[in-house]
N, C-alpha and C positions, 0 to 999 in steps of 0.2 A: 504494500500500500504506500502511495506517495501523497503527502500532504502538500498542496500547491500554495495555499495561502491561509493565513490566520490573522485575526485582528490583534492578537497579542501572543507573546511567547509563553504565557501561562497555560498549564493544562486545563481542560474543561472540567468544571466541577459542578456537582449538584447544588441546587439552592437549599438553604436552611429554612424550614418552616418555623416561624417565630409564634404565629397565632393562627388558629383556624376557627371560623365561625360558620355555622350552618344557616344560610339565608334562603333555603329552598322555598319557593312559592307554593309548592304542594308536594305530597309524597311521590307524585308521578314524575316530577322533574326536579331531582336533587341539584342543589347549587351551593358551592362553598366559596367563602371569601378567605383567602390566605394573606397574611403578612409574611413576606419572605425577605431573606437576606441573600443577595446575589454574591457571587464569588469575589466581586471587587468591593464588598462591604455596603453597597447601596441597599436601602430598605425600600420595598414596594409594599404599600399597605392595602392595595385594592386589586389583588390578582384573583379574578373570579374564574372558576372552572366547574364543570359538571361531571361528578362521578356517576355516570349513567348505569353502570353495571355491564357485565360481559354479555356477549352474543354468541350464538352458534349458528352455523349454516351447513347444509348438507347438499352435496352434488350427487344426486341419485341418478344412476345409469341403468336403464332397463336391459333385459336380455337382447332386445333388438337394437341396442346401442343408441338409445334415445335418452336425452337429458330431461329430467322432470323439472318444470319451472312453475312458479306461482305467480299468477297475474292478479294484482290487487291495487286498490287505492291507497296512496300514502299521503296523509293529510299535511305533513310537514312541507311537502312540495306541491300539494294539490294536484298530483298527477297519478295516473294509473300506469303501474310499472311492472316490468318482468324482472323476477328475482329468483334466486335459489330458495327453497323452503328453509326457514330458520326462525329464530326469535331470541328473546332474552333468556339468560340462564335462569332457570326456575329456582325458587326459594328452596333451600335445604336439598338441592340436587346437584350432582356433579355436572361438569361440562358435558361429558360424554352422555350421561343419562338425559340431559336436557336436549341434546342433539337427537337422540333416539325418540324422545317424546315429541319434539317439534315436527320431525319428519312424519310421524303418524298423524299428529293433530292437524297439520296443514294440508297434506296431500294424500293421506290414507295408505302410507307405506310402513309397515311394521318391520323393523330390522333389529338385529341383536348387536351387542357391543363388539363382538369379534368380527362383524362384517364391516364396521366403519373403520376406514383407514385415515389417519390424520393427514391433513394438507397444511398444517401449520397455523399461524396466527397473524393477524394484521391489526394495525391501529389506524383509524380513519383521521382523527384530528387530535394528536396527542398534546397540542398546545392548549386546547380549551376543553377537552373531554378526557375522562379516564374511562376508557371502554376498549376492550380487546375483543375481536371477533375471532373465534376458533372455527376452522373449516375441516370438513370430513368429506370423503368420497365413499360411495358404496356402489358396488357393481351387482348386476343381476337383481336389481330392485324390482319388487313385485307389489302391485296394488292389492294388498291382502287385508286391508282394514278400511275404515271410513274416516272422513274428516271429523274433527272435533274442534270446531272453530270458536274463538272468543267472540263476545258480542259485537266488538268493533271490526271483526274480520269478515270479508266476503272474498273468497279466493277461488279463482278459476285455475284448475290444474291443466297444464299444457305439456305435452311431450314433443320433443323436437330432435332430429338427428344430431348427434354430437358435432359433426363438421359444420352444420348450419348454426349451431349455438356460437361457435367461434366466429362465424360470419357476422352474427348479430352483435357480438362484442366488438368486432372490428368497425362495423358501420354505425355504431351508436344506438342500436335498438335495445341493447342491454347496457345500462349506464349507471346502475347503482354500484358504488364503490366496492363493497365487500363481495358481492356476487361477481362482478367483473374480475376482481383480483383472483378469486378461487377458480373461476372458469379458465382464465389464462394460465394460472399455475398448474392446474390439472392438465392442460393441454401441453405444457412443457414437460411434465413428468410422464404423461401417457400419450405421446404424439400419435401413436397408431390408432388410439380410440377416437381422436378428433380429426382424423384424416390428414395429419401433417407429415406422414412418412410415406 
């Protein structure tokens, strides 16, 4: 690794948290105010960020080499979007079990822990949110259960050939960050599945 430029010769250091205050407007949107000391000694007393909680996503591939997608309305953007099935880590549940639960609840695919292969983790906006999204891939996914949707969910389940999903990622028809990242990462790891070999 070659470092080409740096603002100073000092090594990068973590900030020190001097004070933390919960200023959440509701339990559904946590918000913290930190007073922090930077490495250079400067104090910032109004650093706000949201510890939103971790997320799981599952890239399910059917025996016919089709990717299972969830088409649903997302109120934060006011858009109907194509995504991988997933959701927030459930209370008192591991990341892996949450992934298994979300896959069944959102698209009606029941899988076991040994069928889910980790794709790693990503952070969307680590400057202002504390949220890690964990991805999994499962092959030979079967529609062997039924959707169990939350009151705010209305999900259309779509299957699409894996190579076409890569095209959707390339041309901007799939543009939700975590879904896009896990689709492209899976395509790098399993190029033959996505028609890249």
